[in-house]
C-alpha positions, 0 to 999 in steps of 0.5 A: 399762760393761756389767752384767757384773762389771768387771775390774781392767784395765777400772778401770785403763783408765777411771782412766787408770792401771796396774793396779798403781796400782789395786791399791795404792789398793785395798790402801792400800799404797805412795805414790799421788798424790792425783790418781791415788787420786781417779781410781781411786776414781771408776773403782771407783765408776763400774764397781761393781768388786768384787775377785775374792776367790776368785781371790785366795785361790787365789793366796795360799792364804789364806781371808782369814778369822780365827777368834775363839773367845770364852768367851761373848759375852753374859756379859761385856762384855769379850768384846764389846769384844774382838770389836768391836776384832778385827773392826774391825782385820780389816776394815781389813786385808781379813779377815773374822771368824768367831766361836764361843762355847764357853761354858766347855765343852771339848767345844764348843770342840773342835767350834768348832776343827774348824769353823775347820779345815774353813773353812780360817781363816788364824789363830785368836784365843782370848779365852779358851781352855777347853782347851790341848788344843784349841789344840794341835789348831790348831797341828797343823793348821798354823793360828797361834793367839793367846791374849788375856788368858790363855795356857794353852800355852807355844807360843802368843803372847799379849797380856794386861794387867798385872793386878797393877799395876791391882789394887795401884792400887785398894788404894792408892787406898782406903788414901789415902782412909782405908780400913783394913778393905778387903774383897776380892771376886774370882775364886778362883785354884783355879777358873781356869787358870794361864798356862802360862809364868808358872805364875800366873793373873789371879786370883793377880795380883789377889789378891796385889796386894791382899795386898801392898798391905794389907801395904805400908800396915801393914794386917792382912787378916781372913780373912772379908774375903777372898771368892773364887768365880766371877765370874759364872755362864755359864748366867745372863748378867750376873745379879750373883748372885755379887757379891750373895752376897759382899756379904751375907756381908760386911755380916753380919760383926761389923765390916763393911768400909768398902771392897770391891775387887771384881775384876770390874765384874759382881761390883761391880754385885752388891755395889752391889745388895745395899748398895742393898737394905740401905740402905747409901749408896755411898760414904758408908757403903761405897766400891766399886772394880771391875775392867774398866771395862765396866759401871762408867760405867752404874751409879749411882753411877758406879763407880771401877774399874781399866780394861782396854784392851779395844780394844787387846787385840783390836787387838794380838791381830789384829796378832799373828795377821796377823804370824803369817800373813805370817811376820813377826817379832813379840813372843811376849807383849804386856803392856798397862797398866791405869788406875784411873778414879776416879768417884763410888763411892769416898770418904773412910772413915767417921769412926767406922771403927776397925780 
């Protein structure tokens, strides 16, 4: 072949098949015999064929690009996991992904939204949105939007996890180990947005699961054992400062808890740092459960945690976006299940512990 870019017709002639067959092989669509597939792939390699993306996009009126709006990819490993899963699914479908981090700023998110519109992206995924108004801007521009983890508008489709069931499993696990003074360290529902349709937030679900779990086992909750605030400071990456502050306050109580449920692995990490500094053994003196399963396997001891299906969140998010682009039927909401992963940070309650 000459140095010029090979055409689809030239690939087909070299392989001895039709251009339709070449297209099916490249798009991985429809039945193709093994022999024909091998001939096409050999011809593609021999000619160094590259699809004419510009021509294809002009025909389909699509950019083959997905926008992914993240809170802050460097702060929480969940965002890294979601981004990786979205990118993997997008590449398999012939799309590319443009990532933008809003860092909790509505105005910066708006800048990202305007950038996506200017780049003519085919859809945008949010994980998670800072402002419902910015989602509405995309919808007004005719660009499908999908929300991951939280759903701030009534109109967008969403994929999220069942936070209540996961948090309840954590409490049941600790009670089964004999713990009665169980503290809750988590996000403050007053600081985080509620899902528009449910009128509940991730934080409401986790806190209610803690309260309901304690009540179901006949255990009272001392107000000092409920510590609410931010998960982390968006300006300081994964510092664990919030978890350390909560753990310091809990250890100073007249009757400290024997177990702590921290609703984020980053919070749990900070808690464990304070316990280590105070000479407390995990789990002999205090048991710790986290949420997410991001940092959990890398802590010492390894953290018992409620695992979120991060890869599935990203994959389903992209599949919903692709269905919207192609005008295919799809669910308005997908709810994924969590799973409790028991590791070395939880153990039997100390024998001397009393209510």
